[in-house]
C-alpha positions in Angstrom: 0.0 0.0 0.0 1.5 3.3 -1.1 2.0 6.1 1.4 -0.4 9.0 1.2 1.4 12.0 -0.4 1.8 14.9 2.0 -0.1 18.0 1.1 1.9 21.0 -0.1 1.6 24.4 1.7 -0.8 25.7 -1.0 -2.9 22.6 -0.9 -3.2 23.0 2.9 -4.1 26.7 2.5 -6.6 25.9 -0.2 -8.3 23.3 2.0 -8.3 25.7 4.9 -10.0 28.4 2.8 -12.6 26.0 1.5 -13.4 24.8 5.0 -13.3 28.1 6.8 -16.7 29.3 7.9 -16.6 32.5 9.9 -19.9 33.1 11.6 -21.4 36.5 12.0 -21.2 36.3 15.8 -21.9 40.0 16.5 -25.4 41.6 16.6 -26.5 45.1 15.9 -29.8 45.4 17.8 -30.6 48.8 16.4 -30.2 47.8 12.8 -31.3 44.2 13.4 -28.5 42.5 11.6 -25.6 40.2 12.4 -22.0 40.8 11.4 -18.6 39.2 11.9 -15.6 40.7 13.6 -11.9 40.0 13.4 -12.3 37.9 16.6 -15.0 35.8 14.9 -12.7 35.1 12.0 -9.8 34.2 14.3 -11.9 31.8 16.4 -13.0 29.9 13.2 -9.5 30.0 11.8 -7.4 28.6 14.7 -8.7 25.0 14.7 -8.3 24.7 11.0 -4.8 26.2 11.0 -3.9 23.6 13.7 -5.4 20.8 11.7 -3.2 21.6 8.7 -0.1 22.5 10.6 -0.2 26.2 9.7 0.4 29.2 11.9 -1.6 32.4 11.4 -0.2 35.7 12.5 -1.4 39.3 12.6 0.8 42.4 12.8 0.1 46.1 12.7 2.1 49.2 11.7 1.2 52.9 11.7 1.8 54.5 8.4 1.6 58.2 7.4 -0.2 58.8 4.1 -0.6 62.5 3.3 -1.4 64.3 6.5 -3.3 61.4 8.2 -2.2 58.3 10.0 -3.4 54.8 9.0 -3.2 51.4 10.7 -1.8 48.9 8.2 -2.5 45.3 9.3 -0.8 42.2 7.9 -2.6 38.8 7.9 0.0 36.1 7.5 -0.1 32.3 7.4 2.9 30.1 7.3 4.1 26.5 7.6 7.5 27.6 8.7 8.9 27.6 5.2 6.3 29.1 3.0 4.3 32.2 3.7 1.2 34.0 2.3 0.0 37.3 3.4 -2.5 40.1 2.7 -2.8 43.7 4.1 -5.7 45.9 5.1 -5.8 49.6 5.9 -7.9 51.6 8.3 -7.7 55.3 8.9 -7.8 56.6 12.5 -10.6 59.1 13.0 -9.4 62.5 14.3 -11.5 61.9 17.4 -14.1 59.5 18.7 -16.5 60.5 21.5 -16.0 58.5 24.6 -12.7 56.9 23.5 -9.1 57.7 24.4 -6.3 57.5 21.8 -5.5 53.9 22.5 -9.1 52.8 22.1 -9.3 54.7 18.8 -6.2 53.0 17.5 -7.5 49.6 18.7 -10.8 50.1 16.8 -8.8 51.0 13.6 -6.5 48.0 14.2 -9.5 45.6 14.5 -11.1 46.9 11.3 -7.8 46.7 9.4 -7.1 43.2 10.6 -10.5 42.0 9.7 -10.1 43.1 6.1 -6.6 41.8 5.8 -7.9 38.4 6.8 -10.8 38.8 4.4 -8.3 39.2 1.6 -6.0 36.4 2.7 -8.8 33.8 3.4 -11.1 35.0 0.6 -14.0 35.8 2.9 -16.7 37.7 1.1 -17.8 40.6 3.4 -19.9 42.5 1.0 -23.0 41.9 3.0 -21.3 43.5 6.0 -21.5 47.0 4.6 -24.0 48.0 7.4 -21.9 46.9 10.3 -20.9 49.2 13.1 -17.3 48.9 12.0 -18.1 49.8 8.4 -20.2 52.7 9.4 -17.5 54.1 11.8 -14.9 53.8 9.0 -17.0 55.5 6.4 -18.2 58.2 8.8 -14.6 58.9 9.9 -13.4 59.0 6.3 -15.9 61.7 5.3 -14.5 65.2 5.3 -16.6 67.5 7.5 -17.6 71.0 6.7 -15.3 73.6 8.3 -16.6 75.7 11.1 -17.6 79.4 10.9 -14.4 80.3 12.8 -12.2 78.4 10.3 -14.0 80.1 7.4 -13.6 83.5 8.9 -9.9 82.9 9.6 -9.3 81.7 6.1 -11.2 84.7 4.6 -9.1 87.1 6.7 -6.0 85.3 5.4 -7.2 85.5 1.8 -8.1 89.2 2.1 -4.5 90.0 3.3 -3.1 87.9 0.4 -5.3 89.8 -2.0 -3.8 93.1 -0.7 -0.3 91.7 -1.1 -0.9 90.5 -4.7 -2.5 93.9 -5.6 0.5 95.7 -4.2 3.0 93.5 -6.1 1.2 93.4 -9.4 -0.3 96.9 -9.3 -3.6 95.3 -10.2 -6.5 95.5 -7.8 -7.8 92.2 -6.7 -10.5 91.7 -4.0 -10.6 89.0 -1.4 -13.5 87.4 -3.1 -11.6 87.2 -6.4 -8.6 85.8 -4.6 -10.7 83.1 -2.9 -12.2 82.2 -6.3 -8.7 82.0 -7.8 -7.5 79.7 -5.1 -10.5 77.3 -5.1 -10.8 77.3 -8.9 -7.1 76.4 -9.2 -7.1 73.7 -6.6 -10.6 72.2 -7.0 -11.5 73.2 -10.6 -14.4 75.3 -9.5 -15.0 78.4 -7.5 -16.2 77.4 -4.0 -17.3 79.8 -1.3 -14.8 79.5 1.6 -17.6 78.8 4.0 -18.6 75.7 2.0 -15.2 74.0 2.1 -14.7 70.8 3.9 -11.8 70.1 6.2 -9.6 68.6 3.6 -10.3 71.4 1.1 -9.6 73.9 3.9 -6.1 72.4 4.5 -5.4 72.4 0.7 -6.5 76.0 0.3 -4.5 77.1 3.4 -1.3 75.5 2.0 -1.9 77.1 -1.4 -2.4 80.5 0.2 1.0 79.9 2.1 2.7 79.2 -1.2 1.2 82.3 -2.9 2.2 84.5 0.0 5.8 83.3 -0.1 6.0 83.7 -3.8 4.6 87.3 -3.9 6.6 88.3 -0.8 9.8 87.7 -2.8 8.8 89.8 -5.8 
């Protein structure tokens, strides 16, 4: 009787993916739906990984993209010689009511790890678009409208820039015209300063800085 051929790493991984059934163990009572968390996936994964002699790992790192920090999670599985991995990103919200900084990072880490594992183990999470995690991530990613104080401060800055440009070019330009020039250049349309969101506000402020430096040298 011939010996049974040992499964390769990728055969083991394929079998694990086929057998992995991650239940939606969390309940949103308000929305009346179930969803899965990173912990649910791990609980379903561990016995199968042990069965096939594979070791799952999860790691995080903080990366700076633009002017915001993201948690980049790596889902890894190995047999000691061969390794497969996938990554997931989650942006830390600027603030979260009732949470300190460590809790905010923990929530972002859990979200990133979940989607890293979804990619590695081919878990379809498209039905989970109404989960608390998904809603938090989408809400935190949406730029918010600037405050009246921010709009007033930016307008004052733009008015002073208009005076500088008028002086240097000997052509009168109003604050309104300068605001239109800035927004049209950066956003391809003239947008009232009070209607900018927080990301547009930062872009407009940086561009105003550049213009001020350029015209101050003339």
